[in-house]
PADO-349000 format. One record per residue (C-alpha): x, y, z. Coordinates in steps of 0.1 Angstrom, whole numbers, plus 5000, padded with zeros to 4 digits. Example, Ala and Ser with C-alpha at 12.3 -4.5 7.8 and 13.67 -1.06 7.14 Angstrom:
PADO-349000
512349555078513749895071
end
This chain:
PADO-349000
912771011124913870711145913270481111915170701092918170691119917570331114918170301079920970531076922770291106921769951087922770101052926170211067927469921085926269741050928369931031931269871059930869521049931169571014934469781014936369561040935669321011937169450987940769390973943769620989947369580988948469711027951969561026954869811009956669690977960169690968960969870937961469530923958169350936956569670920957669540891956769200892953569340902953169530870954369230847951169050865948969270856950369330819950068930818946468930837945169170806946268920778943468670773940968970777940669070739939468660735937668630770936069020779933768780802936868800826936569180828934469200856936768990879939969130866938269500879937269320917940669190922942469560909943469700940942870070943946270180953949770010959952370160985956370120972959270150995961970370972965270460987963970651021960370721011957470541005954370620975950870540973950370500937946870470924945070250893942470500886943770530850943670140844939970150854938670430834940970240805938769870812935570090818936170220781937069890770933969740782931969970761933969970730933669730697935969490690938469700668938969980693939069700725942669590707943269920706942769960743944669680751947969760735947770110748947569970787950669740782952270040763951570220795952669950819955869910798956970300806955970260840958469940843961170110824960970390847960870150878964570030865965670380857964970470893966870160906969970210886970470550894972570700922970470730952970771040972972471270946970671550932970271440899968171150912965971380931965171610902964771240880962471140907960171430909960071490873958371090869956071160902954871470890953371260855949571240854949670840866951671010900949371320907948171180940951671050950951071160985948170910991944470950994942871011032941370721049937870891040938370941008939570550999936670471022933870711001935270590968934570200977931370310987930570480957931470210930929169950952926670200946927170220909927869850908924369790923922570010905924069970871924069580864924969530828924769220812927369060787925969270757926169580774922269620783921169710814918369470822917169760849916469980823914969760802912169680829911770060835910970080795908769790794906769940823906270260811905170170774902669960787901270220813901170430780899270200765896670110790896070480794895670550757893070220759891270380785890970750772889670650742886770420756885770690779885770920749883670680728881370630757881371030763880171110724877170860728873771070729871771010757867870940748864971110766864270940801861970730808859870690840859370340849856770350878857970060896861469860894861769570866862569340889859469370907857269190881859668900872861568870841859268540827855768790834857869000809858968800785855068640785853468970777856569030748854568670736851268780736851869120715853968930690850768660689848769000679851469100655851969430678855769420672856869760686855469660719856769280720859969440715859769680739858469400767861169150757863869470762862469530802862469130805866469130800866669430822864369230851866568940846869869090850868469280881867168990897870368840894872269190913873869320883872569630900870069790930866469810920865170130913861870310900863570540879866270480851867170500814868070240796871470390791871570380829870970040827873669950805876070180820876169960853877869690834881669700820882869610787884369320802880969180816879968880794876569060795877369360782876969300743874069140745872169450767873669690743871869510716869169490733869269880741869869980706867269830692864769930718865970290717865670250678862170140676860770310709862070620708862970660677859470560661860770340640858670050625859069720640858969360622858768980628862668960625863569250653861069040681863268720667866268930675865269020705864468610721867968500706869568780726867768680758868468360753872268450757871668570791869668260799865968400796864268110780
end
């Protein structure tokens, strides 16, 4: 709990720092100053069609609200509508972007005209007050009472989190989302490969178990190979292949491929090596030939023994 409490304290402090760095407009503006402010904003959006890369700077410099002094009262006016339209601009194509910019500028002209009408009206009359109420009842002035300090703070934190979690490149693609998709795709491919190998291995028939009365390495691979050559001189190709196989097992056992055991099947020895092991293809070929000849009772020939010697040379048994 103490770690969680510390985490939230640090996060709150960082959020407060970020919020304090956001642009705001604390000073009250007169109607004339507010009109000039609208004109400046409209001019800022002018080059946006040809230079859309300036959008993020414009949004960052945009104040959350402005306070306008009109007559005997002050009004807090927000720019949520403008932020919404600029977000649509970022996601739109070139043709629709031009339409959005035109709509925004037209909105600015309407606001300027309303300010001019209010300035030219007679203050304090009932007609003026009714006109002002009509203006403030419109959508862009639906929060004329002004947001509370807590609401402003919360909005800035949420906007900062949204920018942090949803960064977009110039073409509108999120690098984080692309990275997630790539990681998921690689994980799925690896899972499919692993599953296929497991099923292929499980489908291999298990040969009859051969009981070896002693560990192959107890004799030494050279002794096994010498016996294999002796049987080959006698043209006993079946036993020559048999002893050549055990020479390979003894060689690998001496080099630490597995712990010696008195009783294992050839398939169990092969199972100790992974397919990525350099000795795996050689032992697999020797095992397959040995099982076919020894357990399958097929005739063996000189070529079988010569092929077995070739596999032994790949292991280093010379």
